[in-house]
C-alpha positions as CSV (number, residue, x, y, z in Angstrom):
1,X,101.9,84.4,91.3
2,X,101.0,82.7,88.2
3,X,98.0,84.8,87.7
4,X,96.8,88.1,88.7
5,X,93.9,86.7,91.6
6,X,95.8,83.4,93.2
7,X,97.6,84.8,96.2
8,X,95.7,82.6,98.1
9,X,96.5,79.4,95.8
10,X,100.0,80.3,96.0
11,X,100.2,80.9,100.0
12,X,98.3,77.8,100.5
13,X,100.6,75.6,98.2
14,X,103.7,77.0,100.0
15,X,102.2,76.7,103.5
16,X,101.2,72.8,102.9
17,X,104.5,72.2,100.2
18,X,102.2,70.8,97.7
19,X,101.8,71.8,94.1
20,X,100.0,74.4,93.3
21,X,97.8,72.4,90.6
22,X,96.2,70.8,94.0
23,X,95.2,73.6,95.5
24,X,93.7,75.5,92.3
25,X,92.0,72.2,91.8
26,X,90.5,72.0,95.5
27,X,89.9,75.3,95.2
28,X,87.6,75.2,92.5
29,X,89.7,78.1,90.6
30,X,91.4,81.0,91.7
31,X,89.9,84.0,93.4
32,X,87.3,85.5,90.9
33,X,86.5,89.0,91.7
34,X,83.5,89.2,89.7
35,X,81.9,87.0,92.2
36,X,80.7,88.3,95.7
37,X,83.2,88.6,98.3
38,X,81.6,87.0,100.8
39,X,81.2,84.1,98.4
40,X,84.4,83.8,97.4
41,X,86.5,84.4,100.9
42,X,83.7,81.2,102.0
43,X,84.6,79.2,99.2
44,X,88.3,79.4,99.7
45,X,88.1,79.3,103.1
46,X,86.6,76.3,103.1
47,X,88.6,74.6,100.8
48,X,91.8,75.9,102.7
49,X,90.5,74.0,105.6
50,X,89.9,71.2,103.7
51,X,93.3,70.4,102.4
52,X,94.3,71.2,106.1
53,X,92.8,68.3,107.0
54,X,93.6,66.2,104.4
55,X,97.6,67.0,104.7
56,X,97.4,66.5,108.4
57,X,97.8,70.4,109.6
58,X,95.9,72.5,111.8
59,X,96.4,75.9,112.2
60,X,96.5,78.5,115.4
61,X,94.7,81.6,114.4
62,X,95.8,84.7,116.4
63,X,94.0,88.0,116.7
64,X,96.9,90.1,116.7
65,X,100.4,90.0,115.1
66,X,102.5,87.6,117.8
67,X,106.6,87.9,117.4
68,X,107.7,85.1,115.1
69,X,109.0,82.3,116.5
70,X,111.6,80.7,114.8
71,X,110.7,76.9,114.0
72,X,106.8,77.9,113.3
73,X,105.4,78.5,110.1
74,X,103.3,81.1,109.4
75,X,100.3,82.2,106.9
76,X,101.1,86.3,107.6
77,X,98.2,88.3,106.4
78,X,99.3,92.4,105.4
79,X,97.2,95.0,103.7
80,X,99.3,96.6,101.1
81,X,97.9,100.3,99.8
82,X,98.6,99.9,96.4
83,X,96.9,102.3,93.8
84,X,97.6,100.0,91.3
85,X,95.2,97.5,92.4
86,X,91.9,98.4,93.2
87,X,91.3,95.4,95.1
88,X,94.0,96.3,97.5
89,X,91.5,98.5,99.2
90,X,88.7,95.6,100.3
91,X,91.3,92.7,100.3
92,X,94.5,91.9,101.9
93,X,97.3,90.1,100.4
94,X,99.4,87.2,102.5
95,X,103.1,86.0,102.5
96,X,104.6,83.1,104.2
97,X,107.1,83.0,107.1
98,X,108.8,79.7,106.9
99,X,110.7,78.0,110.1
100,X,114.0,79.6,109.6
101,X,112.0,83.5,109.4
102,X,112.5,83.7,105.5
103,X,109.7,85.5,104.1
104,X,108.1,84.4,100.6
105,X,105.9,86.7,98.9
106,X,103.1,85.1,96.5
107,X,103.7,88.2,94.3
108,X,107.5,88.3,92.3
109,X,107.8,91.6,92.4
110,X,108.6,91.4,95.8
111,X,109.7,87.4,96.0
112,X,112.2,85.8,99.0
113,X,113.2,87.6,102.0
114,X,115.6,86.3,104.6
115,X,113.5,87.9,107.1
116,X,110.3,90.1,107.7
117,X,112.2,92.9,108.9
118,X,113.7,92.3,105.4
119,X,110.5,92.0,103.5
120,X,109.0,94.9,105.2
121,X,112.2,97.1,104.3
122,X,112.2,96.3,100.7
123,X,108.2,97.0,100.4
124,X,107.7,100.2,99.1
125,X,103.9,100.7,99.1
126,X,102.5,101.5,102.6
127,X,101.3,98.5,104.4
128,X,100.5,96.9,108.0
129,X,100.8,93.4,109.2
130,X,97.4,92.6,110.3
131,X,97.6,88.9,111.8
132,X,99.2,86.0,111.8
133,X,97.9,82.2,111.3
134,X,100.6,79.5,112.7
135,X,100.4,76.4,110.5
136,X,101.3,73.4,112.1
137,X,101.8,69.8,111.3
138,X,100.0,66.6,113.5
139,X,100.1,63.2,113.8
140,X,97.3,61.1,114.0
């Protein structure tokens, strides 16, 4: 992460394989916690879906966490109880699981792991995997 509130920007760049700056510009800036949570969530999600369309990607949003299948890319939502971050009580964190099962966490204190199991073992804070969204490329 380059900033304190750019998790979604980082994750989107990783999911789509594009530059951070392209995402930041499309989002109109990173998350601003001084603004209303609903407003910011709507702004970022709308821009996220516009980027998906621009880069010919689709998503399958699942209500529960499925078994992570090799050969697929996932955006995984995580709830982390971090006493040093008051936003962790109201907002989730995101990680990416790539086609080989490798985990990319935008928070540099966590980093990159060879598997979701390894990421969970390294996570020292209480956490819960909440959902997974499969991101796939399509041809027109």
